[in-house]
C-alpha positions as CSV (number, residue, x, y, z in Angstrom):
1,M,3.6,-36.2,2.5
2,S,3.3,-37.0,6.1
3,G,6.3,-38.5,7.9
4,N,6.1,-41.2,10.5
5,A,9.7,-41.2,11.7
6,P,10.6,-39.1,14.7
7,I,11.4,-35.5,13.8
8,L,14.2,-33.8,15.6
9,L,14.1,-30.0,15.5
10,A,17.8,-29.7,16.2
11,D,18.4,-31.7,13.0
12,L,16.3,-29.3,11.0
13,A,18.2,-26.3,12.4
14,A,21.6,-27.9,11.8
15,R,20.8,-28.8,8.2
16,G,19.8,-25.2,7.4
17,I,16.7,-26.3,5.4
18,P,13.5,-24.2,5.1
19,F,10.9,-25.3,7.6
20,A,7.9,-24.0,9.5
21,L,6.5,-24.9,13.0
22,L,2.7,-24.3,13.5
23,A,0.8,-24.7,16.7
24,R,-2.9,-24.4,15.9
25,D,-4.8,-26.8,18.2
26,G,-3.0,-26.5,21.5
27,E,-1.9,-30.1,21.5
28,T,0.5,-30.6,18.6
29,V,3.2,-28.7,16.6
30,E,3.0,-29.2,12.9
31,V,6.5,-29.4,11.3
32,L,6.5,-28.6,7.6
33,T,9.6,-28.9,5.4
34,G,10.0,-28.4,1.7
35,D,11.3,-26.1,-1.0
36,V,11.0,-22.3,-1.1
37,V,9.6,-20.7,-4.2
38,D,9.1,-16.9,-4.5
39,V,6.3,-15.8,-6.9
40,A,5.1,-12.5,-8.1
41,L,1.3,-12.8,-7.8
42,L,-1.2,-14.6,-5.6
43,A,-2.4,-16.5,-8.7
44,D,1.2,-17.9,-9.1
45,I,1.1,-19.7,-5.7
46,P,1.9,-23.2,-6.9
47,L,-1.0,-25.3,-5.6
48,T,-0.4,-28.0,-8.1
49,D,2.8,-29.7,-9.4
50,A,3.7,-30.3,-13.1
51,T,1.3,-33.3,-13.3
52,G,-1.6,-31.3,-11.9
53,A,-1.5,-33.0,-8.5
54,A,-2.6,-30.8,-5.6
55,R,0.1,-29.9,-3.0
56,E,0.2,-28.1,0.3
57,V,1.7,-24.6,0.4
58,L,2.5,-22.2,3.2
59,A,2.8,-18.7,1.8
60,L,4.0,-15.5,3.5
61,V,2.2,-12.7,1.8
62,P,3.8,-9.3,2.3
63,F,1.9,-6.0,2.6
64,R,3.3,-4.9,-0.8
65,Q,1.0,-7.4,-2.4
66,V,-1.8,-4.8,-2.3
67,V,-0.4,-3.6,-5.6
68,E,-2.4,-6.5,-7.1
69,R,-5.5,-4.5,-6.2
70,G,-4.0,-1.3,-7.6
71,F,-3.4,0.2,-4.1
72,A,-0.4,2.3,-3.1
73,C,2.5,1.2,-0.9
74,H,6.2,1.6,-0.1
75,D,7.5,-1.2,-2.2
76,D,10.4,-3.0,-0.4
77,A,10.3,-5.9,-2.9
78,A,9.5,-8.3,0.0
79,P,8.9,-11.6,-1.7
80,L,5.6,-13.5,-1.8
81,R,7.4,-16.5,-0.3
82,C,6.0,-20.0,-0.7
83,L,7.1,-23.1,1.3
84,V,6.0,-25.9,-0.9
85,V,5.5,-28.7,1.6
86,G,7.4,-31.9,0.9
87,E,7.0,-33.5,4.3
88,R,4.8,-32.7,7.3
89,H,5.0,-34.2,10.8
90,A,2.8,-33.8,13.9
91,L,4.9,-33.5,17.0
92,P,3.1,-33.7,20.4
93,L,3.4,-30.4,22.2
94,A,5.3,-31.9,25.1
95,D,7.9,-33.4,22.7
96,A,8.3,-30.1,21.0
97,L,8.9,-28.3,24.2
98,A,11.5,-30.9,25.3
99,Q,13.4,-30.3,22.0
100,L,13.3,-26.5,21.9
101,P,16.1,-24.4,23.5
102,T,15.8,-22.2,26.5
103,D,18.8,-19.9,25.8
104,R,18.8,-16.4,27.1
105,I,18.8,-14.1,24.0
106,P,20.4,-10.7,24.7
107,L,19.1,-7.7,22.8
108,E,21.3,-4.7,21.9
109,D,20.5,-1.1,21.1
110,A,16.8,-1.7,21.6
111,G,14.1,0.9,21.0
112,F,11.5,2.3,18.6
113,D,12.7,3.5,15.2
114,I,10.4,6.6,15.6
115,D,10.5,8.3,19.0
116,D,7.3,9.0,21.0
117,E,6.9,12.6,20.2
118,A,7.5,12.1,16.4
119,Y,4.9,9.3,16.4
120,A,2.4,11.6,18.3
121,D,3.0,14.2,15.6
122,I,2.1,11.7,12.9
123,V,-1.1,10.9,14.8
124,R,-2.0,14.6,15.0
125,R,-1.4,15.0,11.2
126,V,-3.5,11.9,10.3
127,I,-6.4,13.1,12.4
128,A,-6.3,16.7,11.0
129,D,-5.2,16.1,7.4
130,E,-6.8,12.7,6.6
131,I,-9.8,12.0,8.8
132,G,-10.5,15.7,9.2
133,R,-10.6,16.1,5.4
134,G,-12.8,13.2,4.6
135,E,-10.1,10.7,3.5
136,G,-11.5,7.9,5.6
137,A,-12.9,6.7,8.9
138,N,-9.8,5.2,10.6
139,F,-6.2,4.5,9.7
140,V,-3.5,2.3,11.3
141,I,-0.1,3.8,11.4
142,R,2.8,1.6,12.6
143,R,6.2,2.0,14.0
144,D,8.8,-0.7,14.7
145,Y,10.6,-1.8,17.9
146,V,14.1,-2.8,16.8
147,A,17.2,-4.3,18.4
148,G,20.3,-6.3,17.6
149,V,20.1,-10.0,18.4
150,G,23.1,-11.6,20.2
151,G,24.0,-15.1,19.0
152,D,22.4,-17.3,16.4
153,P,19.2,-15.9,15.0
154,L,17.6,-19.4,14.5
155,T,18.4,-20.3,18.1
156,A,16.8,-17.1,19.1
157,G,13.7,-17.8,17.1
158,L,13.4,-21.4,18.4
159,T,13.8,-20.0,22.0
160,W,11.1,-17.4,21.4
161,F,8.8,-20.0,19.8
162,R,9.2,-22.2,22.9
163,A,8.3,-19.2,25.1
164,L,5.1,-18.6,23.1
165,L,4.1,-22.2,23.4
166,E,4.7,-22.2,27.1
167,H,3.2,-18.8,28.1
168,E,0.9,-17.4,25.4
169,R,-2.7,-18.5,25.5
170,G,-5.5,-17.6,23.1
171,A,-3.5,-17.3,20.0
172,Y,-5.0,-18.4,16.7
173,W,-1.7,-19.5,15.3
174,T,1.7,-19.8,17.1
175,F,4.3,-20.2,14.5
176,L,7.9,-20.0,13.3
177,V,8.9,-19.8,9.7
178,S,12.5,-20.1,8.8
179,T,13.6,-19.5,5.1
180,P,16.8,-18.3,3.6
181,G,17.7,-14.9,5.1
182,H,14.4,-14.5,6.9
183,L,12.9,-15.6,10.2
184,A,9.4,-14.9,11.5
185,V,8.1,-16.0,14.9
186,G,4.8,-15.0,16.4
187,A,1.4,-15.7,18.0
188,S,-1.3,-14.1,15.9
189,P,-4.5,-13.6,17.7
190,E,-6.5,-13.1,14.5
191,A,-7.6,-15.2,11.6
192,H,-8.0,-12.9,8.7
193,V,-9.8,-15.3,6.4
194,S,-10.3,-19.0,6.1
195,A,-12.2,-21.1,3.6
196,Q,-13.1,-24.7,4.4
197,D,-15.4,-26.7,2.2
198,G,-16.8,-23.5,0.6
199,V,-17.5,-21.7,3.9
200,V,-15.6,-18.5,4.2
201,T,-14.9,-17.0,7.7
202,M,-13.4,-13.7,8.7
203,N,-12.7,-12.6,12.2
204,P,-12.6,-8.8,12.7
205,I,-10.9,-7.9,16.0
206,S,-10.4,-4.5,17.5
207,G,-9.9,-2.8,20.8
208,T,-6.9,-3.6,23.0
209,F,-7.1,-3.9,26.8
210,R,-3.8,-4.3,28.4
211,H,-4.2,-6.2,31.6
212,P,-3.2,-4.3,34.8
213,A,-0.9,-5.8,37.4
214,G,-2.6,-8.8,39.0
215,G,-4.6,-9.6,35.8
216,A,-7.9,-8.5,34.3
217,T,-11.1,-8.5,36.3
218,A,-14.7,-7.9,35.5
219,E,-14.5,-4.4,37.0
220,T,-11.4,-3.3,35.0
221,L,-12.8,-4.9,31.8
222,T,-16.2,-3.1,32.2
223,E,-14.6,0.3,31.8
224,F,-12.8,-0.9,28.6
225,L,-16.0,-2.4,27.1
226,S,-17.9,0.8,27.9
227,S,-15.5,2.9,25.9
228,T,-17.2,4.6,22.9
229,K,-13.8,4.7,21.0
230,E,-13.3,0.9,21.4
231,T,-16.9,0.1,20.4
232,E,-16.9,2.3,17.4
233,E,-13.5,0.9,16.3
234,L,-14.9,-2.6,16.3
235,F,-18.0,-1.6,14.4
236,M,-16.0,0.1,11.7
237,V,-13.7,-2.9,11.1
238,V,-16.8,-5.2,10.9
239,D,-18.2,-2.9,8.2
240,E,-15.0,-3.0,6.4
241,E,-14.7,-6.7,6.5
242,L,-18.3,-7.1,5.4
243,K,-17.4,-5.2,2.3
244,M,-14.9,-8.0,1.6
245,M,-17.3,-10.8,2.5
246,S,-19.9,-9.3,0.2
247,A,-17.4,-9.4,-2.6
248,V,-16.5,-13.1,-2.2
249,C,-19.7,-14.7,-0.7
250,S,-23.0,-15.1,-2.5
251,D,-24.8,-14.7,0.9
252,G,-22.9,-11.7,2.0
253,G,-21.7,-12.8,5.4
254,R,-23.6,-13.2,8.6
255,I,-22.3,-11.6,11.9
256,T,-22.1,-13.5,15.1
257,G,-20.7,-12.2,18.4
258,P,-19.3,-10.1,19.9
259,H,-16.8,-12.2,21.9
260,L,-13.8,-11.5,24.0
261,K,-10.4,-12.7,22.7
262,E,-8.5,-13.2,25.9
263,M,-4.7,-13.4,25.7
264,S,-2.1,-13.7,28.5
265,R,-1.5,-9.9,28.7
266,L,-4.1,-8.4,26.4
267,T,-7.8,-8.8,25.7
268,H,-9.5,-7.8,22.4
269,T,-13.2,-7.8,21.2
270,E,-14.2,-9.6,18.1
271,Y,-17.0,-10.7,15.8
272,M,-17.2,-13.7,13.4
273,L,-18.4,-13.3,9.8
274,R,-19.4,-16.4,7.8
275,G,-20.6,-16.9,4.2
276,T,-20.4,-19.3,1.3
277,S,-18.2,-19.0,-1.8
278,T,-17.1,-21.1,-4.8
279,M,-14.1,-18.9,-5.6
280,D,-10.5,-20.1,-5.8
281,P,-8.9,-19.6,-2.4
282,R,-6.2,-17.4,-4.0
283,D,-8.9,-15.2,-5.4
284,I,-10.5,-15.0,-1.9
285,L,-7.2,-14.0,-0.5
286,R,-6.8,-11.3,-3.1
287,E,-10.2,-9.8,-2.6
288,T,-9.7,-9.6,1.1
289,M,-6.2,-8.0,1.1
290,F,-5.8,-6.8,3.9
291,A,-7.5,-6.6,7.3
292,P,-8.9,-3.1,8.1
293,T,-7.8,-3.7,11.7
294,V,-4.2,-3.2,10.6
295,T,-4.8,-0.8,7.6
296,G,-7.9,1.3,8.0
297,S,-10.9,2.2,5.9
298,P,-11.9,2.6,3.2
299,M,-9.1,0.2,2.2
300,Q,-7.8,1.8,-1.0
301,N,-7.4,5.2,0.6
302,A,-6.0,3.7,3.8
303,C,-3.1,2.4,1.7
304,T,-2.6,5.8,0.3
305,V,-2.6,7.4,3.8
306,I,-0.2,4.7,5.1
307,A,2.2,5.5,2.2
308,R,2.0,9.2,3.0
309,H,2.7,8.9,6.8
310,E,4.7,5.7,7.4
311,Q,8.4,6.3,7.0
312,S,9.4,2.9,5.8
313,P,7.9,-0.2,4.0
314,R,5.9,-2.7,6.1
315,G,7.5,-5.9,5.0
316,Y,5.2,-8.7,6.1
317,Y,3.5,-6.7,8.9
318,S,-0.3,-6.7,8.3
319,G,0.1,-9.3,5.5
320,V,-0.9,-12.9,6.1
321,A,0.6,-16.3,6.5
322,A,-1.6,-18.5,4.2
323,L,-1.8,-22.3,4.5
324,F,-3.4,-23.9,1.4
325,T,-4.3,-27.5,2.2
326,P,-5.5,-30.0,-0.5
327,R,-9.0,-31.4,-0.2
328,A,-10.1,-34.8,-1.4
329,D,-12.1,-33.1,-4.2
330,G,-9.0,-31.5,-5.7
331,G,-9.5,-28.1,-4.3
332,H,-7.8,-26.4,-1.4
333,D,-8.9,-25.1,2.0
334,L,-7.3,-21.8,3.2
335,D,-6.3,-20.8,6.7
336,A,-4.7,-17.3,6.8
337,P,-3.9,-15.5,10.1
338,I,-2.8,-11.8,10.0
339,L,0.9,-11.3,10.5
340,I,0.7,-9.2,13.7
341,R,2.2,-9.9,17.1
342,T,5.2,-11.2,15.2
343,A,8.9,-10.7,15.5
344,Y,11.2,-10.8,12.5
345,V,14.9,-11.4,12.3
346,V,16.8,-10.3,9.2
347,D,20.6,-9.8,9.1
348,G,20.9,-10.2,12.9
349,R,18.3,-7.5,13.6
350,L,15.0,-8.0,15.4
351,R,12.0,-6.0,14.2
352,V,8.6,-6.0,16.0
353,P,6.1,-3.8,14.1
354,V,3.1,-2.4,16.0
355,G,0.4,0.0,15.1
356,A,-2.5,2.0,16.6
357,T,-5.9,2.6,15.1
358,L,-6.4,6.3,14.7
359,V,-10.0,7.6,14.7
360,R,-11.5,11.1,14.9
361,H,-11.2,11.3,18.7
362,S,-7.9,9.6,19.2
363,D,-5.5,11.0,21.8
364,P,-2.0,11.2,20.3
365,H,-0.3,10.2,23.5
366,G,-2.8,7.5,24.2
367,E,-2.0,6.0,20.8
368,V,1.7,6.2,21.6
369,G,0.9,4.3,24.8
370,E,-1.0,1.7,22.7
371,T,2.1,1.0,20.6
372,H,4.2,0.6,23.7
373,G,1.7,-1.9,25.1
374,K,1.6,-3.9,21.9
375,A,5.4,-4.0,21.6
376,A,5.7,-5.0,25.3
377,G,3.1,-7.7,24.8
378,V,5.1,-9.3,22.0
379,L,8.5,-8.9,23.7
380,G,7.2,-10.2,27.0
381,A,5.4,-13.1,25.3
382,I,8.7,-14.3,23.6
383,G,10.7,-13.7,26.8
384,A,12.8,-10.9,25.3
385,I,11.8,-8.7,28.2
386,P,10.5,-9.6,31.7
387,R,7.0,-10.8,31.6
388,D,4.2,-9.1,33.5
389,V,3.1,-10.7,36.7
390,V,-0.4,-12.0,35.7
391,A,-1.0,-14.5,38.5
392,A,1.2,-16.0,41.1
393,P,5.0,-15.8,40.3
394,A,5.1,-19.6,39.8
395,D,2.4,-19.5,37.2
396,E,2.6,-16.0,35.8
397,D,0.6,-16.6,32.6
398,A,-2.3,-18.5,34.1
399,P,-5.8,-17.0,33.7
400,A,-6.6,-14.5,36.4
401,A,-10.0,-16.1,37.0
402,S,-11.3,-19.6,37.3
403,R,-13.4,-19.1,34.1
404,P,-13.1,-16.8,31.1
405,L,-14.2,-13.3,31.8
406,G,-16.5,-13.5,28.8
407,D,-18.6,-15.9,30.9
408,D,-19.1,-13.3,33.6
409,P,-22.8,-12.3,33.5
410,V,-22.1,-8.6,33.6
411,I,-19.4,-8.8,30.8
412,A,-21.7,-11.1,28.7
413,E,-24.5,-8.6,29.0
414,L,-22.2,-5.7,28.0
415,L,-21.1,-7.5,25.0
416,S,-24.5,-8.7,23.8
417,S,-26.0,-5.2,24.3
418,R,-23.8,-3.9,21.5
419,N,-25.9,-5.8,19.0
420,A,-29.0,-3.8,19.8
421,R,-27.4,-1.0,17.8
422,L,-26.8,-3.1,14.7
423,A,-28.8,-4.0,11.6
424,A,-30.8,-7.2,11.9
425,F,-30.1,-7.8,8.2
426,W,-26.5,-8.7,8.9
427,L,-27.2,-10.5,12.2
428,N,-29.7,-13.0,10.7
429,P,-29.2,-15.8,8.2
430,Q,-29.7,-14.5,4.7
431,G,-29.6,-17.3,2.3
432,E,-30.2,-16.7,-1.4
433,P,-32.1,-13.5,-2.3
434,A,-35.8,-14.1,-2.8
435,R,-37.8,-12.4,-5.6
436,G,-37.9,-8.9,-4.3
437,P,-40.1,-5.8,-5.0
438,F,-37.7,-4.6,-7.8
439,A,-37.4,-7.9,-9.7
440,G,-36.3,-7.3,-13.3
441,T,-34.6,-4.0,-12.6
442,R,-31.0,-3.8,-13.8
443,A,-28.8,-1.5,-11.7
444,L,-25.2,-0.2,-12.3
445,V,-23.5,0.5,-9.0
446,V,-20.6,2.9,-9.5
447,D,-17.7,2.3,-7.1
448,A,-16.2,5.7,-6.1
449,E,-13.4,3.9,-4.2
450,D,-15.3,2.7,-1.2
451,R,-16.3,-0.9,-1.3
452,F,-19.4,-0.3,0.8
453,T,-20.7,-0.7,-2.8
454,T,-20.4,-4.5,-2.4
455,M,-22.7,-4.4,0.7
456,L,-25.0,-2.1,-1.1
457,A,-25.2,-4.4,-4.1
458,H,-25.9,-7.3,-1.8
459,Q,-28.8,-5.5,-0.2
460,L,-30.1,-4.4,-3.6
461,R,-30.1,-8.1,-4.7
462,H,-32.2,-8.9,-1.7
463,L,-34.7,-6.4,-3.1
464,G,-34.7,-8.2,-6.4
465,V,-32.4,-6.0,-8.4
466,D,-29.9,-7.4,-10.9
467,V,-26.7,-5.6,-10.0
468,T,-23.4,-4.9,-11.7
469,I,-20.6,-3.1,-9.9
470,A,-18.1,-1.0,-11.9
471,H,-15.2,1.1,-10.7
472,W,-15.8,4.7,-11.6
473,S,-12.9,4.6,-14.1
474,E,-14.4,1.6,-15.9
475,A,-18.1,2.5,-15.9
476,S,-18.6,3.5,-19.5
477,R,-20.8,6.4,-20.4
478,D,-23.0,3.9,-22.5
479,A,-23.4,1.7,-19.4
480,V,-24.3,4.6,-17.2
481,A,-26.9,5.7,-19.8
482,A,-28.3,2.2,-20.4
483,A,-29.0,1.0,-16.8
484,D,-32.5,1.0,-15.4
485,L,-31.1,2.5,-12.2
486,V,-27.7,4.0,-11.5
487,V,-26.5,3.9,-7.9
488,S,-23.6,6.4,-7.6
489,G,-21.6,5.2,-4.6
490,P,-19.7,6.6,-1.7
491,G,-16.0,7.4,-1.7
492,P,-13.4,9.4,0.2
493,G,-12.4,13.0,-0.3
494,D,-13.8,16.6,-0.6
495,P,-16.7,16.8,-3.0
496,R,-15.6,20.3,-3.8
497,D,-12.2,19.1,-5.1
498,I,-12.0,20.5,-8.7
499,D,-8.7,18.7,-9.3
500,S,-10.0,15.1,-8.6
501,E,-10.6,13.1,-11.8
502,R,-12.7,10.7,-9.7
503,I,-15.0,13.3,-8.4
504,A,-15.2,15.0,-11.8
505,R,-16.4,11.7,-13.2
506,I,-19.0,11.3,-10.5
507,R,-20.3,14.8,-11.3
508,E,-20.5,13.8,-15.0
509,D,-22.4,10.6,-14.3
510,V,-24.9,12.3,-11.9
511,A,-25.5,15.2,-14.4
512,A,-26.1,12.7,-17.2
513,R,-28.7,10.8,-15.3
514,L,-30.4,14.1,-14.1
515,D,-30.4,15.5,-17.6
516,A,-31.9,12.3,-19.0
517,G,-34.5,12.1,-16.3
518,A,-33.2,8.5,-15.7
519,P,-33.5,6.9,-12.2
520,L,-30.6,7.7,-9.9
521,L,-29.7,6.9,-6.3
522,A,-26.7,8.8,-4.9
523,V,-25.0,7.8,-1.7
524,C,-22.7,9.7,0.6
525,L,-20.0,11.4,-1.6
526,S,-22.3,11.1,-4.6
527,H,-25.2,12.6,-2.5
528,Q,-23.0,15.6,-1.9
529,V,-22.2,15.9,-5.6
530,L,-25.9,15.7,-6.4
531,A,-26.7,18.4,-3.8
532,D,-24.1,20.7,-5.3
533,R,-25.6,20.1,-8.8
534,L,-29.0,21.1,-7.4
535,G,-27.5,24.4,-6.0
536,L,-27.2,23.4,-2.3
537,D,-24.2,24.5,-0.3
538,L,-21.4,22.1,0.8
539,A,-19.4,22.5,4.0
540,P,-17.1,20.5,6.3
541,L,-18.6,19.2,9.5
542,A,-17.2,20.7,12.7
543,S,-16.6,17.1,13.8
544,P,-16.4,14.3,11.3
545,H,-19.2,11.6,11.4
546,Q,-17.0,8.6,10.9
547,G,-18.8,5.5,12.2
548,L,-21.5,7.5,13.9
549,Q,-25.0,6.2,14.3
550,K,-27.8,8.8,14.2
551,T,-31.6,8.6,14.1
552,V,-32.8,11.1,11.6
553,D,-36.1,11.9,9.8
554,V,-36.1,10.7,6.2
555,F,-39.2,12.1,4.6
556,G,-41.5,11.5,7.5
557,A,-40.0,8.2,8.8
558,A,-37.5,8.1,11.7
559,A,-34.5,6.0,10.5
560,S,-31.5,4.8,12.5
561,I,-28.6,5.1,10.1
562,G,-24.8,4.9,10.2
563,F,-22.8,7.9,8.9
564,Y,-19.3,8.0,7.6
565,N,-18.9,11.6,6.3
566,T,-16.7,14.6,6.9
567,F,-18.6,17.0,4.5
568,T,-22.3,17.7,4.3
569,A,-24.8,19.5,2.1
570,R,-26.5,22.2,4.2
571,V,-29.6,24.4,3.9
572,A,-31.0,27.1,6.2
573,P,-33.0,25.4,9.1
574,G,-36.6,24.8,8.1
575,I,-36.0,24.6,4.4
576,D,-37.6,21.4,3.0
577,H,-37.8,22.2,-0.7
578,V,-35.6,23.7,-3.4
579,G,-37.5,23.8,-6.7
580,A,-38.7,20.2,-7.4
581,T,-36.3,18.7,-4.8
582,E,-37.6,17.6,-1.4
583,I,-35.1,17.9,1.4
584,A,-34.8,15.9,4.6
585,A,-32.5,17.9,6.9
586,D,-31.6,18.5,10.5
587,P,-34.0,21.0,11.9
588,V,-31.3,22.8,13.9
589,T,-28.1,22.6,11.7
590,G,-29.7,22.3,8.3
591,D,-27.4,19.3,7.5
592,V,-29.0,17.5,4.6
593,Y,-29.7,13.8,5.3
594,A,-31.6,12.9,2.1
595,L,-32.9,14.3,-1.2
596,R,-35.6,13.3,-3.6
597,G,-37.0,14.7,-6.8
598,P,-38.2,13.6,-10.2
599,A,-36.5,10.1,-10.8
600,Y,-33.8,10.7,-8.2
601,A,-33.1,10.2,-4.6
602,S,-30.0,10.4,-2.4
603,V,-28.9,9.7,1.2
604,Q,-25.9,11.0,3.2
605,G,-25.7,7.9,5.4
606,H,-24.7,4.4,4.6
607,L,-27.9,2.3,4.5
608,E,-25.8,-0.8,3.9
609,S,-23.7,-0.3,7.1
610,I,-24.2,-2.6,10.2
611,L,-25.0,0.7,12.0
612,S,-28.1,1.2,9.9
613,R,-30.8,-0.6,11.8
614,D,-33.4,0.9,9.3
615,G,-31.1,0.6,6.3
616,L,-32.9,-1.9,4.2
617,I,-36.4,-0.4,4.5
618,T,-35.0,3.1,3.9
619,L,-33.1,1.8,0.8
620,E,-36.3,0.2,-0.5
621,R,-38.2,3.5,-0.1
622,L,-35.5,5.6,-1.9
623,V,-35.1,3.1,-4.7
624,A,-38.9,3.0,-5.1
625,H,-39.0,6.8,-5.4
626,A,-36.2,6.9,-8.0
627,L,-37.9,4.2,-10.1
628,G,-41.4,5.8,-9.7
629,T,-42.8,2.7,-8.0
630,T,-44.4,2.2,-4.6
631,A,-42.3,0.8,-1.7
632,A,-43.8,-2.0,0.5
């Protein structure tokens, strides 16, 4: 219920009751109070009472909740904590500021839990042992800035919340959540997922530009926006979030942007993804756990890599704060920012988790510096350390320019030019699939633990195919045999790994379709398995192709395709056939880009990726070959 009586924040603090303060519109602070309920599963979030009446719930979803998707994690038993809202008040921003404390909060024994050189060693190992061995395209590894908090933790939290309201600009949510034994206060720049009246939105953000002394300028920002590493990081997280959108939205998800996300001390780059869905918002949240910007990709293997290399559980870092708001029709809208740029206080100790996105060309000491910058950004924003001088001393957090840098013509052109590299399929409105060239074809898409399969299935539906996706462990042999077309999908790992049950099963499915002469399309890892079955050599690339766009010849047609591979099939330069198999390969290296033969075709690249400008037409050609029909 909404309260009309004046709300005094000091009273809430004195009473020791659970409450949350949310600033989402820049004008008001929402004050939520109620009972706390800890639940085991997202499906258990209590959106209705005993009578079936809808109610509002704010849930703190910890990282450990990925176990619901069968993913690995260090399990710290952090609860899925729900504040079931009994009352809500809207407090004008000025009134909230007048009520919040300004105490100086001393920190004691402050520093990172993992020292710089130890963190740099972790970065080196992830690049060599994980990215270098085909386990994924990028991974986010965190460390924590920790300190003792002098004085009352709730007073500290309220003081820091005030500092964020006063000084931090550009945050998606500024918030404080106080529940028994746990305090979280932060300014998240990033909406992970929202659902409003059936429209689902995701907001992939990547790249971090820490403003120099005196503030950001068009000149300093130009260098950042021209960075290959920053650009490729953003493209990779957009691909990863499109996998999620394609799983929950009937229309897959359209990309708009890119834009700048300008904060007081940091600037990020971002896209917006939108689609429509009729799913329960708790199911949408489950299918989108969690943002690749704070985990890596592919998601399942990213969780495994995090568990191997992070030395402690994540708690709520990289989880979400999820607000479920009742609608008039009885359903709920969802608003869920990522829990980053957040400080936690438990048992009198401050913890600020920060991470860096590691890619194939990461510099270990550069990534160490990124964690320092992110930690300083949070600590400076809450006033725990001196703030950077951004403008004049009297107005240190004001914008450095009279208008957003994203409006600068040079910056706007740099941003818009990025889309020239991307697939028009994902940039344009899609709507419901029309009757395509393969109408009536039933396809089984086998997921080898990379959810690029959801994007691939979405494109196949636009070609008229009736698609079912099955995890490799759940795709029965009868189903593999019965499908008109089997699409054996991509996945992480070394295709030569004789101990992997997953890769052994992919080999079995590929062999069964070949032996039966039944239509087969193999993608990435499965392409390599097919090549091995056909007698071609497999080898690691000298430099992994993770998020790399290349224009290659695919059986007489130049195609711009995105690649995410560490291994390749390889033939001697100039070889274009082996038996009945036609080979499309690099004329210099012999790296095999595609194969086709009687009732089968394969491709090393990801035709479904946003990096594949010619992805849809190439997919149509290869499917047509496998089915023995003629492509348009």
